[in-house]
C-alpha positions in Angstrom: -28.5 12.7 -26.2 -25.3 11.9 -26.3 -24.7 13.5 -22.9 -28.0 11.7 -21.3 -26.1 8.5 -22.5 -22.6 9.4 -20.9 -23.9 10.1 -17.9 -25.3 6.5 -18.1 -22.6 4.8 -18.6 -20.5 6.9 -16.1 -22.9 5.7 -13.3 -22.7 1.9 -14.7 -19.2 2.5 -14.4 -18.8 4.0 -11.1 -21.2 1.4 -9.0 -19.3 -1.6 -10.9 -16.4 -0.1 -9.3 -17.9 0.7 -5.7 -18.9 -2.7 -6.2 -15.4 -4.5 -7.0 -14.5 -2.0 -3.8 -16.9 -3.6 -1.3 -16.0 -6.7 -2.1 -12.0 -6.2 -1.6 -12.6 -5.4 1.6 -14.8 -7.9 2.9 -11.9 -10.2 1.0 -9.8 -8.9 4.1 -9.3 -11.2 6.7 -8.7 -14.5 3.6 -5.8 -12.3 2.2 -4.4 -11.9 5.8 -5.1 -15.3 6.4 -3.1 -15.8 2.8 0.0 -13.4 3.8 0.6 -16.2 7.5 2.1 -18.4 5.1 5.5 -15.8 4.6 7.8 -15.9 7.1 9.7 -13.0 6.4 13.2 -12.3 8.5 13.8 -9.5 10.6 11.7 -6.2 11.8 8.8 -6.4 9.5 7.1 -2.9 10.5 8.2 0.6 11.7 5.6 2.6 13.4 8.5 4.8 14.4 8.8 6.4 11.4 5.2 8.3 10.8 6.0 11.7 10.5 9.8 11.3 9.3 11.2 12.5 6.2 10.6 9.2 3.5 14.1 9.4 2.4 15.6 9.0 6.0 13.1 6.7 6.5 14.2 4.0 4.3 17.8 4.6 5.1 16.4 3.5 8.5 15.0 0.6 7.5 17.7 -0.7 5.3 20.0 -0.3 8.6 17.8 -1.9 10.9 17.0 -5.0 8.0 19.5 -5.8 5.7 17.2 -8.3 4.2 14.9 -5.4 2.9 16.5 -4.3 -0.5 13.5 -3.0 -2.6 12.3 0.5 -0.4 10.0 2.1 -2.7 8.9 5.6 -1.4 5.0 6.4 -2.9 2.7 8.9 -3.0 -0.1 8.1 -0.1 -3.3 7.1 -2.4 -1.0 5.3 -4.8 -2.3 2.3 -6.4 0.3 -0.5 -6.0 0.1 -4.5 -6.5 -1.1 -6.5 -4.0 2.2 -9.1 -3.9 3.9 -10.0 -1.3 7.8 -10.0 -1.1 9.6 -10.2 2.0 12.3 -7.6 0.3 9.9 -4.9 -0.1 8.9 -2.3 1.9 6.5 0.6 0.7 6.7 4.0 2.3 3.7 6.0 1.9 4.4 10.1 2.0 2.5 13.1 1.6 3.4 16.1 -0.2 5.7 17.7 2.3 7.9 14.2 1.9 7.2 13.1 5.6 5.8 9.2 5.9 2.0 9.4 7.0 1.4 4.8 6.9 2.9 2.9 9.2 6.0 0.9 7.1 5.6 -3.2 6.8 7.3 -5.6 4.7 4.8 -5.7 1.9 
């Protein structure tokens, strides 16, 4: 009886989580419009750094945009806050320490 209750609760949580994710993805265009209000100076993104070791990528970003003083190195898939800052870039790497997403001001 107890196991059955746990399964029901798990199912309910899983479905509501899925709904939240779908809702968040559908909010995309509005979020992007909101972010356009931020006018950050200097280089904003570095597609050329895909596959580069994250420590080297951090140095390159800081050299190419002196306004960036908060470069965070995170494992790909890590949760992040949704606030937007002109001085922050998040570097998402894999277990080998290489950049796997295009670094951008975030």
